[in-house]
C-alpha positions in Angstrom: -6.5 16.2 -51.7 -5.9 15.9 -55.2 -2.4 15.1 -54.2 -3.6 11.8 -52.1 -6.0 11.1 -54.2 -2.9 10.6 -57.0 -1.4 8.2 -54.5 -4.0 6.4 -54.6 -4.2 5.9 -58.2 -0.8 5.1 -58.6 -0.7 2.5 -56.8 -3.8 0.9 -58.1 -2.0 1.3 -61.2 1.2 -0.6 -59.7 -0.7 -3.7 -58.3 -3.0 -3.6 -61.2 -0.1 -4.1 -63.5 2.1 -6.8 -61.2 -1.2 -9.2 -60.9 -2.7 -8.9 -64.9 -0.7 -11.4 -65.5 -1.0 -13.6 -63.1 -3.1 -17.4 -63.6 -6.2 -15.9 -61.1 -5.6 -12.4 -62.4 -8.0 -10.3 -60.5 -9.8 -12.8 -58.9 -8.0 -12.4 -55.7 -7.2 -8.9 -56.1 -9.1 -7.7 -52.6 -6.3 -9.0 -50.9 -3.6 -6.5 -52.2 -5.7 -3.8 -52.7 -6.8 -4.6 -48.8 -3.1 -3.8 -47.6 -2.4 -1.3 -50.1 -5.1 1.1 -49.2 -4.9 0.2 -45.3 -1.5 1.7 -45.4 -1.9 4.7 -48.1 -5.3 6.0 -46.2 -3.0 7.3 -43.4 -2.5 11.0 -44.0 1.1 11.0 -43.4 4.4 9.1 -44.3 4.8 7.8 -40.5 1.5 7.0 -40.4 1.8 5.1 -43.4 4.7 3.1 -42.0 3.2 2.6 -38.7 0.0 1.4 -39.9 2.0 -0.8 -42.8 3.7 -2.8 -39.5 0.9 -3.3 -37.7 -1.0 -4.5 -41.2 1.7 -7.3 -41.2 1.0 -8.9 -38.7 -2.8 -8.0 -38.7 -3.3 -10.0 -41.6 -0.7 -13.3 -40.3 -2.9 -13.1 -37.3 -6.2 -13.3 -39.1 -5.4 -15.3 -41.6 -4.1 -17.8 -39.2 -7.2 -18.0 -37.3 -9.1 -18.3 -40.1 -6.7 -21.5 -41.6 -6.6 -23.0 -37.4 -10.6 -22.9 -37.6 -11.0 -24.1 -41.1 -8.8 -27.0 -40.3 -11.0 -27.8 -37.0 -14.0 -27.8 -38.3 -14.2 -28.6 -41.8 -15.9 -26.6 -45.1 -19.5 -27.8 -44.8 -22.8 -27.3 -43.2 -22.6 -24.5 -40.5 -18.8 -24.0 -41.3 -20.5 -21.4 -43.9 -21.4 -18.7 -41.4 -19.7 -19.7 -38.2 -16.1 -19.8 -38.8 -15.9 -16.2 -40.4 -17.8 -15.5 -37.6 -15.5 -16.9 -35.3 -12.7 -15.7 -37.2 -13.6 -11.8 -36.6 -14.8 -12.4 -32.6 -11.3 -13.8 -32.0 -9.4 -11.2 -34.1 -11.1 -8.7 -32.5 -10.4 -10.3 -28.9 -7.1 -10.5 -29.6 -6.2 -7.1 -30.7 -8.5 -5.2 -28.1 -6.5 -7.3 -25.6 -3.3 -6.2 -26.7 -4.5 -2.9 -27.7 -2.7 -3.8 -31.1 -4.7 -0.9 -33.0 -2.7 -0.7 -36.3 -3.6 -4.6 -36.8 -7.3 -4.1 -35.9 -9.0 -3.9 -39.1 -6.5 -6.2 -40.9 -7.0 -8.8 -38.6 -10.8 -8.7 -38.5 -12.2 -8.3 -42.0 -9.3 -9.9 -43.4 -9.2 -13.2 -41.6 -13.4 -12.9 -42.0 -13.0 -12.6 -45.8 -10.2 -15.4 -46.0 -12.5 -17.3 -44.3 -15.3 -16.4 -46.3 -13.3 -17.4 -49.6 -12.0 -20.3 -48.7 -15.0 -22.3 -46.5 -17.4 -24.3 -49.2 -14.5 -24.0 -52.1 -13.7 -27.6 -52.6 -11.1 -26.4 -54.9 -9.0 -25.2 -52.3 -7.4 -28.6 -51.0 -4.9 -27.0 -48.4 -5.8 -24.0 -46.2 -2.7 -23.5 -45.4 -1.2 -23.0 -49.3 -4.2 -20.9 -49.8 -3.5 -18.8 -46.8 0.0 -18.5 -47.7 -0.8 -17.2 -51.4 -3.3 -14.7 -49.9 -1.2 -13.3 -47.0 1.9 -12.9 -49.5 -0.7 -11.0 -51.8 -2.0 -8.8 -49.1 2.0 -7.9 -47.8 3.1 -7.3 -51.5 0.0 -4.5 -51.1 1.0 -3.2 -48.0 4.6 -2.9 -49.2 3.4 -0.7 -52.6 1.4 1.6 -50.2 4.9 2.0 -48.0 6.2 2.3 -51.0 4.1 5.1 -52.5 4.1 6.9 -49.1 7.8 7.4 -48.8 8.3 8.0 -52.8 6.0 10.2 -54.1 4.9 13.7 -52.2 6.0 11.9 -48.4 4.1 13.8 -45.8 6.3 14.5 -43.0 4.3 15.6 -39.8 7.6 17.0 -37.7 8.9 18.8 -40.8 5.5 20.1 -41.7 5.2 21.5 -37.9 8.3 22.8 -37.9 7.4 24.8 -41.0 4.3 26.2 -39.6 6.3 27.5 -36.7 8.9 29.0 -38.9 6.1 31.0 -40.7 4.3 31.7 -37.5 7.6 33.1 -35.9 7.8 35.7 -39.2 4.7 36.5 -39.3 4.1 37.7 -35.4 6.2 40.2 -35.4 5.3 41.8 -38.4 2.0 41.8 -37.3 3.2 43.5 -33.9 4.8 46.0 -35.9 1.3 47.0 -37.9 -0.5 47.1 -34.9 1.8 49.5 -33.3 2.4 52.0 -36.5 -1.2 51.9 -36.8 -1.9 53.0 -32.7 1.3 55.7 -33.3 -0.1 57.2 -36.8 -1.1 60.7 -35.7 -4.0 63.0 -37.0 -2.1 63.9 -40.2 -1.5 60.3 -41.2 -4.6 59.2 -40.9 -5.6 61.1 -43.7 -3.2 58.7 -45.9 -5.0 56.0 -43.7 -6.7 53.0 -46.2 -9.0 50.3 -45.1 -6.2 48.2 -46.8 -3.6 48.4 -44.5 -6.2 47.5 -41.8 -7.2 44.9 -43.8 -3.3 43.3 -44.0 -3.7 43.3 -40.4 -6.9 40.8 -40.7 -4.8 38.8 -43.3 -2.0 38.8 -41.3 -3.5 37.5 -38.3 -6.1 34.9 -40.5 -2.7 33.5 -41.4 -1.1 33.0 -38.1 -4.8 31.2 -36.8 -4.9 29.3 -39.8 -1.3 27.5 -39.5 -1.6 27.3 -35.9 -5.0 25.4 -36.6 -2.9 23.4 -39.1 -0.4 22.2 -37.2 -3.1 21.1 -34.4 -5.0 19.4 -37.0 -1.6 17.0 -38.1 -0.4 16.8 -34.2 -4.0 15.2 -33.7 -4.0 13.4 -36.8 -0.2 11.9 -35.4 -1.0 10.5 -32.3 -0.4 7.0 -33.0 1.9 7.3 -36.1 5.5 5.6 -36.6 7.9 8.4 -34.8 4.9 10.3 -32.6 7.0 9.6 -29.4 9.2 12.6 -30.9 6.7 14.8 -30.9 5.8 14.2 -27.3 9.3 14.8 -26.1 9.5 17.8 -27.9 6.0 18.9 -26.0 4.4 20.5 -29.6 0.7 20.4 -27.8 2.6 22.7 -25.5 3.8 24.9 -28.3 0.7 25.2 -29.9 -1.4 26.4 -27.1 1.4 29.1 -26.5 0.8 30.1 -30.3 -3.2 30.1 -29.8 -2.3 32.6 -26.9 -0.5 34.6 -29.2 -2.8 34.8 -31.5 -5.9 35.7 -29.0 -3.4 38.9 -27.3 -2.7 40.4 -31.1 -6.2 40.2 -31.5 -6.8 41.8 -28.5 -4.0 44.7 -29.5 -5.7 44.9 -33.1 -8.8 46.5 -31.0 -6.8 49.4 -29.3 -7.6 52.2 -31.2 -7.1 55.3 -29.5 -7.7 59.3 -30.7 -5.3 60.2 -33.5 -4.1 63.3 -32.7 0.2 64.7 -31.9 -1.1 65.2 -27.9 -2.2 61.4 -27.7 -0.2 59.4 -25.0 0.8 56.9 -26.5 2.8 59.4 -29.1 5.4 60.1 -26.1 6.3 56.6 -26.5 6.7 56.5 -30.2 10.5 55.7 -29.6 10.3 53.1 -27.1 7.7 51.4 -28.8 9.8 51.4 -31.9 12.9 49.5 -30.4 10.6 47.3 -28.6 9.4 46.1 -32.0 13.1 46.1 -33.4 14.1 44.1 -30.6 11.1 41.7 -31.0 12.0 41.1 -34.5 15.6 40.4 -33.7 14.1 37.7 -31.2 12.0 35.9 -33.2 14.5 35.4 -35.7 17.0 34.1 -33.4 13.8 31.9 -32.5 13.7 30.7 -35.9 17.7 29.8 -36.2 17.3 28.1 -32.7 14.2 26.0 -33.7 15.6 25.4 -37.4 19.0 23.7 -35.3 19.8 20.2 -35.0 21.6 21.4 -31.2 21.5 24.4 -29.3 24.8 26.9 -30.5 23.4 29.9 -28.3 20.5 30.4 -26.0 18.6 33.3 -26.8 17.4 35.4 -24.1 14.0 38.6 -24.2 16.0 40.5 -22.0 15.8 43.4 -24.2 12.0 43.2 -24.6 11.6 43.1 -20.9 14.3 46.4 -20.5 12.0 48.2 -23.2 8.9 47.0 -21.1 10.9 48.2 -17.7 11.3 51.6 -19.6 7.9 52.1 -20.7 6.5 51.5 -17.5 9.2 53.9 -15.7 8.6 56.6 -18.2 4.5 56.1 -17.3 5.3 56.5 -13.6 7.6 59.6 -14.1 4.5 61.4 -16.1 2.3 60.0 -12.7 4.3 61.4 -10.1 5.2 64.6 -11.6 1.5 65.2 -12.9 2.3 65.7 -16.4 -0.2 62.6 -16.8 -3.5 65.3 -16.0 -2.9 66.9 -19.2 -4.3 63.5 -20.7 -7.7 62.4 -20.8 -8.5 60.1 -18.1 -10.4 57.3 -20.6 -7.4 57.9 -22.5 -5.0 57.4 -19.8 -6.9 54.2 -18.6 -7.0 53.1 -21.8 -3.2 53.6 -22.4 -2.2 51.3 -19.0 -4.4 48.8 -20.6 -2.5 48.2 -23.8 0.7 48.2 -22.0 -0.9 45.6 -19.9 -1.8 43.7 -23.2 1.6 44.1 -24.5 3.1 42.8 -20.9 0.9 39.7 -21.4 2.1 39.5 -24.8 5.8 39.5 -24.5 5.1 37.2 -21.2 3.8 34.3 -23.6 6.5 35.0 -26.0 9.3 34.5 -23.2 7.0 31.0 -22.9 7.5 30.1 -26.5 11.2 30.8 -26.2 11.5 28.2 -23.1 9.4 25.7 -25.5 11.5 26.0 -28.2 14.7 25.8 -26.3 13.2 22.5 -24.9 12.2 21.2 -28.1 15.8 21.7 -29.7 17.4 20.1 -26.7 15.2 17.3 -26.9 16.0 16.9 -30.8 20.0 16.9 -30.0 19.5 14.4 -27.6 16.1 11.9 -29.1 16.9 8.4 -29.2 14.3 6.6 -31.2 12.3 3.9 -29.9 12.4 0.1 -31.3 10.7 -0.1 -34.7 9.0 -3.3 -33.6 7.7 -3.5 -30.1 5.5 -6.3 -28.2 2.5 -5.2 -26.8 1.2 -5.1 -23.7 -1.5 -7.3 -22.5 -4.9 -5.1 -21.1 -8.0 -6.2 -19.5 -10.6 -5.9 -22.2 -14.2 -4.1 -20.9 -17.4 -6.5 -20.0 -19.4 -4.0 -22.6 -16.5 -4.2 -25.1 -16.3 -8.0 -25.2 -20.2 -7.6 -25.5 -20.0 -5.7 -28.6 -17.4 -7.6 -30.4 -19.6 -11.2 -29.6 -22.6 -9.4 -31.2 -20.6 -8.0 -34.2 -19.8 -11.3 -34.7 -22.9 -13.3 -34.9 -24.3 -10.2 -36.8 -22.1 -11.5 -39.6 -22.9 -15.0 -39.2 -26.7 -14.7 -39.3 -25.8 -12.3 -42.6 -23.7 -14.7 -43.9 -26.0 -17.3 -43.0 -29.0 -15.2 -45.4 -27.1 -14.7 -48.1 -26.1 -18.0 -48.5 -29.7 -19.4 -49.3 -30.2 -16.4 -52.6 -29.5 -17.8 -55.8 -27.0 -16.1 -57.7 -26.5 -15.9 -61.7 -22.8 -17.0 -61.8 -20.0 -18.9 -60.0 -18.6 -16.9 -57.5 -21.7 -14.1 -57.2 -22.0 -15.3 -53.3 -18.2 -14.2 -52.5 -18.3 -11.0 -54.4 -22.1 -9.9 -52.9 -21.3 -11.6 -49.4 -18.1 -9.6 -49.3 -19.6 -6.4 -50.2 -22.5 -6.9 -47.8 -20.4 -7.8 -44.8 -18.1 -4.7 -45.9 -21.2 -2.3 -45.6 -22.5 -4.2 -42.4 -19.9 -4.2 -40.4 -18.4 -0.5 -41.3 -21.8 1.0 -40.4 -22.2 -1.6 -36.8 -19.1 -0.9 -35.5 -19.6 2.9 -35.0 -20.2 3.7 -31.3 -23.4 5.6 -31.9 -27.0 4.8 -33.8 -26.4 8.8 -35.1 -22.7 7.7 -36.3 -23.7 4.6 -37.9 -26.6 6.2 -40.0 -24.1 8.7 -40.9 -21.8 6.5 -42.2 -24.2 3.8 -43.7 -25.5 7.1 -46.0 -21.8 8.0 -46.5 -20.9 4.6 -47.9 -24.3 4.1 -49.8 -23.8 7.4 -51.3 -19.6 7.2 -52.2 -19.6 3.3 -53.0 -22.4 3.7 -55.5 -20.7 6.5 -57.1 -17.5 4.5 -57.4 -19.2 1.3 -59.0 -20.6 3.2 -61.6 -17.5 4.7 -62.3 -16.2 1.2 -62.8 -19.2 0.7 -64.8 -18.3 3.4 -67.4 -14.6 3.2 -67.3 -14.7 -0.5 -68.3 -16.9 0.0 -70.5 -15.1 3.0 -71.9 -11.6 1.3 -71.7 -11.7 -2.1 -70.6 -9.8 -3.1 -67.7 -6.5 -2.5 -67.5 -3.8 -0.6 -65.4 -4.9 3.0 -66.6 -8.4 2.2 -66.1 -7.5 1.1 -62.5 -5.6 4.0 -61.6 -8.7 5.8 -62.9 -11.0 4.2 -61.2 -9.3 4.9 -57.6 -8.4 8.1 -58.0 -12.3 8.9 -58.5 -13.0 6.4 -55.3 -10.6 8.5 -53.2 -11.9 11.8 -54.7 -14.9 11.4 -54.6 -15.5 10.2 -50.5 -12.8 13.2 -49.3 -14.5 15.7 -51.6 -18.4 14.8 -49.7 -16.1 14.7 -46.3 -16.0 10.8 -45.8 -12.2 10.6 -46.2 -12.1 7.2 -44.2 -14.6 5.3 -46.6 -12.1 5.3 -49.4 -10.5 2.7 -47.9 -14.1 0.8 -48.2 -14.7 2.0 -52.2 -11.3 0.7 -52.8 -12.0 -2.9 -51.7 -15.4 -2.7 -53.3 -13.8 -1.5 -56.5 -11.7 -4.9 -56.0 -14.2 -6.9 -55.3 -16.6 -5.9 -57.9 -14.6 -6.3 -61.0 -13.0 -9.8 -60.7 -11.8 -11.3 -63.6 -14.1 -14.0 -63.2 -17.3 -11.8 -63.5 -16.5 -10.1 -66.9 -18.8 -13.2 -68.6 -21.0 -11.6 -66.1 -19.8 -7.9 -65.9 -23.2 -6.3 -66.3 -24.9 -8.2 -63.8 -21.6 -8.1 -61.7 -22.1 -4.9 -61.2 -25.4 -4.2 -60.5 -25.3 -7.1 -57.5 -22.3 -4.7 -56.5 -24.5 -1.7 -56.7 -27.8 -3.5 -54.6 -25.4 -5.0 -52.2 -23.7 -1.6 -50.7 -27.3 -0.2 -49.9 -28.2 -3.8 -49.1 -25.1 -3.7 -46.3 -25.6 -0.4 -45.1 -28.9 -0.6 -44.2 -29.0 -3.7 -42.4 -26.2 -2.3 -40.4 -28.4 0.8 -39.8 -31.3 -1.7 -38.9 -29.2 -3.6 -36.0 -27.7 -0.5 -34.9 -30.8 1.1 -34.5 -32.7 -2.0 -32.8 -29.7 -3.5 -30.9 -27.5 -0.4 -29.7 -28.4 1.4 -26.7 -25.6 4.0 -27.5 -26.9 7.6 -29.3 -25.6 9.8 -30.6 -28.1 12.5 -29.0 -27.2 11.0 -25.6 -24.0 11.4 -26.1 -24.1 14.9 -27.1 -26.6 16.2 -24.4 -24.0 14.7 -21.7 -21.1 16.0 -23.5 -22.4 19.4 -23.4 -23.0 18.6 -19.6 -19.6 17.7 -18.7 -17.9 20.4 -20.6 -20.0 23.2 -18.7 -18.8 21.1 -15.6 -15.1 21.4 -16.6 -15.4 25.0 -17.1 -17.0 25.6 -14.1 -13.7 23.6 -12.4 -11.3 25.8 -14.6 -12.9 29.0 -13.6 -12.3 27.8 -9.9 -8.6 26.7 -10.2 -7.9 29.8 -11.8 -9.6 32.2 -9.3 -8.5 29.8 -6.7 -5.0 30.9 -7.2 -5.6 34.7 -7.9 -6.8 35.1 -4.6 -4.4 33.0 -2.6 -1.6 34.2 -4.3 0.0 30.9 -5.3 0.9 28.9 -8.6 -2.0 27.5 -10.3 -2.6 24.0 -10.2 -0.4 21.9 -12.8 -3.7 20.1 -14.3 -5.1 23.3 -15.6 -3.5 22.9 -19.1 -4.6 19.4 -19.2 -8.1 20.7 -17.9 -8.0 23.2 -21.3 -6.7 20.8 -23.5 -10.2 18.5 -22.7 -12.3 21.3 -23.4 -11.1 22.6 -26.2 -11.5 19.1 -28.1 -14.8 18.4 -26.4 -16.0 22.4 -28.1 -14.2 21.9 -31.0 -15.9 18.4 -32.0 -19.8 19.8 -31.1 -20.8 21.3 -34.5 -20.1 18.2 -36.3 -21.7 16.0 -33.5 -24.5 17.9 -34.1 -24.9 16.8 -37.4 -24.4 13.5 -36.5 -27.2 13.5 -33.9 -29.8 15.1 -36.1 -29.4 12.1 -38.1 -31.3 10.0 -35.3 -34.2 12.3 -35.2 -37.4 10.9 -37.3 -39.8 13.9 -36.3 -39.1 16.8 -37.7 -40.5 19.2 -35.1 -38.5 16.8 -32.6 -35.6 17.2 -34.7 -36.3 21.4 -34.7 -36.0 21.3 -31.2 -33.1 19.1 -30.5 -31.3 21.3 -33.4 -32.2 24.5 -32.0 -31.1 23.4 -27.9 -28.1 22.3 -29.4 -27.2 25.4 -31.5 -27.9 27.5 -28.2 -25.1 25.3 -26.4 -22.8 25.5 -28.4 -23.3 29.5 -28.8 -23.0 30.4 -25.2 -20.4 27.0 -24.3 -18.1 29.0 -26.9 -18.9 32.9 -25.1 -17.8 31.6 -22.1 -14.9 29.7 -23.3 -13.3 32.9 -24.9 -13.8 34.6 -21.4 -12.4 31.9 -19.3 -9.2 32.2 -22.1 -9.3 35.8 -21.5 -9.5 35.7 -17.3 -6.8 33.2 -17.7 -4.5 36.1 -19.6 -5.7 39.3 -17.0 -5.1 37.0 -14.1 -1.0 37.4 -14.6 -0.9 40.4 -12.4 -1.3 39.5 -8.4 -4.0 40.7 -6.4 -3.5 44.2 -5.2 -2.7 43.9 -1.5 -5.4 46.7 -0.5 -8.4 45.0 -2.4 -7.0 41.8 -1.0 -7.5 43.4 2.4 -10.8 44.9 2.5 -12.7 42.8 -0.7 -11.4 39.0 -0.1 -14.1 37.5 0.9 -16.8 39.3 -1.0 -14.6 38.2 -3.9 -13.9 34.4 -2.9 -18.1 34.6 -2.8 -18.9 35.8 -6.1 -16.2 33.0 -7.6 -18.1 30.4 -5.9 -21.7 31.1 -6.7 -20.2 31.5 -10.1 -18.9 28.1 -10.0 -21.7 26.7 -8.3 -24.0 28.1 -11.4 -22.0 26.2 -14.1 -22.5 22.8 -12.2 -26.4 23.6 -12.0 -26.7 24.6 -15.6 -24.5 21.8 -16.6 -27.1 18.9 -14.9 -29.8 21.6 -16.0 -28.7 20.3 -19.7 -28.3 16.6 -18.7 -31.5 16.5 -17.3 -33.3 18.6 -20.0 -35.2 20.1 -17.1 -34.8 23.3 -14.9 -35.8 21.7 -11.5 -33.8 24.2 -9.1 -32.8 27.4 -11.7 -30.0 29.0 -10.3 -30.5 32.4 -8.9 -27.8 34.1 -11.1 -29.9 37.5 -11.0 -29.1 38.1 -6.9 -25.3 37.1 -7.7 -25.4 40.0 -10.7 -26.9 42.7 -7.8 -24.1 41.3 -5.7 -21.3 42.1 -7.9 -22.8 45.3 -8.8 -22.5 46.3 -5.5 -19.2 45.4 -5.2 -18.5 47.4 -7.9 -20.1 50.4 -6.7 -17.8 50.0 -3.6 -14.8 49.7 -5.8 -15.3 52.9 -7.4 -16.1 54.9 -4.7 -12.7 54.0 -2.8 -11.1 55.8 -5.8 -8.5 58.2 -4.3 -6.1 61.1 -5.7 -2.5 59.3 -4.2 -0.7 58.4 -7.4 1.7 56.3 -5.0 -0.5 53.1 -5.5 0.4 50.3 -8.4 -1.8 51.6 -11.4 -0.6 48.7 -13.6 -1.8 45.7 -10.7 -5.1 47.9 -10.1 -6.2 48.3 -14.2 -5.3 44.4 -14.6 -7.6 43.6 -11.3 -10.2 46.1 -12.9 -10.0 43.7 -16.1 -10.3 40.4 -14.2 -13.3 41.8 -12.7 -15.2 42.7 -15.7 -14.6 39.5 -17.2 -16.0 37.8 -13.6 -18.9 39.8 -14.4 -19.3 39.2 -18.1 -19.0 35.4 -17.3 -21.6 35.6 -14.2 -24.1 37.6 -17.1 -23.6 34.8 -19.8 -24.4 32.0 -17.3 -27.6 34.2 -16.1 -28.8 35.0 -19.2 -28.5 31.3 -20.3 -30.1 30.0 -16.8 -33.0 32.4 -18.2 -33.0 31.5 -21.9 -32.7 27.3 -21.1 -36.2 26.3 -19.9 -37.7 27.7 -23.5 -35.4 25.3 -24.9 -36.0 22.2 -22.5 -39.7 22.4 -22.3 
């Protein structure tokens, strides 16, 4: 945050120094600042380059549209508010039709801004000369933004992802070794065992989680940045998904804690486990070297780990067939088998990570970057989006018409106030829902008001110069980011540039007051317009999203078990379905905060808040259990179980999947029309559980590892059904 703020302030100081001695000093400072902050607001170097290239074309597009309209319709009468409105509409339609997202903000807002500045100004005899000057100003800002992004603390997405991966490849074997050391401690060792060691394990696990989440955040932000195609080709999303799985499996291994004495079953495998940990460390060191390599010199294999697991399994089978395992408690033996299952699944995921890293290195060695500049393709625009763009253009025109009829105390006050009001209103109105519009309106009012007050204090203390400019822009970015509204920093910088032009210095205090009033006025008008005219609601969007998420979880549940019961490879779209669910669940807490702003009544707000928290709680529980279910389904269904109980198991799975859909429909309708009869399903599961327990035999010839895996799968199915049953019972209290 501080580094990005310093980059903001450094660029502002450079631009102020460059424009300080020009004849129209700072009068048109908003143009280079607009280009500069539009580039630098990107979180990574690649994003800044992509944004900069897009902004270059976008500013030209918006400016040319404005110039053509001014030439065609003149600069008097209704042109005051018609031309900026039409400029916005045409620029937005072109960018939307050709999916030119990098140019969108520059083309629309800059085009409207040029139109607002030139219309009615008789001194501007030649619109094309004015356009050329303003575009050069804007491009200078873009160039400075790209230069600052490249030269000062450059954030390289791919390098950051690789660095986090290197850290995780070192941390995973260390944590695995610590887990084994704790499990293999004897009663004597336990006396010297301190809580700090366990805390070290937890800290290491949290460090792995944090690195993975940081990488996920970096990858999400890099979706549209320059060079993002290599991230897709290297399949970083799959690498991070495996990292998540490994993290969860390590957490499951940490939960294993047997009795600490010399005769404990796990201690009979002390040498085998130590050898497994050593081989895991060596394998991950090889993977780390491979991930850093430019090309594959030697392909690392995990055969030693597989051999270690085979040795452990062979020794355990010998203990069973010889009857030596009877010396140990039955519960202890079952726990040990479960521990072996966890270790086996963990090694399988390590093998998956190895494969992805090899694929990534192959891509790195052979990848050829696409052309820097590509021509956009035409894509039809929907009628709904067309209406939204035209409506927003009309709103801009209406606001300008109102502002134009207000008397202002100094010559360019119309331009200053109109710019700020329009920026505040547009930023609010373009939000997709009322809740988001209210949230952004409040954020813009607080952040921009603080920025303007800061400018007033700085100018009064130091005058306006490159030093005070750098301080003002640092504060603008830092305050917005600290309050959690980083995107508003771009608007804050534009408002700052607009509020302190040279021509207002004879009226500096009046100009600051006008700007300070204009910010909440623009935001209020935007919120008012969205509240009256916008049909989309953040509340409805959130509750619909809850419903869709539960439906998708039901689909995932059914897909996982259908492959398990039929002994077939799971469908290929499971990874895509899991990714969609993960993204939806991750954004729900933030969506709750936004949707709560729409509630006018305190009682109604509390009711909705309780319902949303209730839904989030259950979806997170069920999602964790579905994740665990996928893990335990790696072993095939034991053949004796398949022959005797397959129809009953399929019926339970189908009833549970239907329950997901019924709860999803109940959430969407906010009423329980046909409450799912999950109580009967729980009784069926318990009845089948008793039958399974009654079939225990003394024979030791059956594959116990498969039976243990099935037991885990069955208990996870029961836990999912129990949670759905409890949710169906609690749901009416939150919907009535």
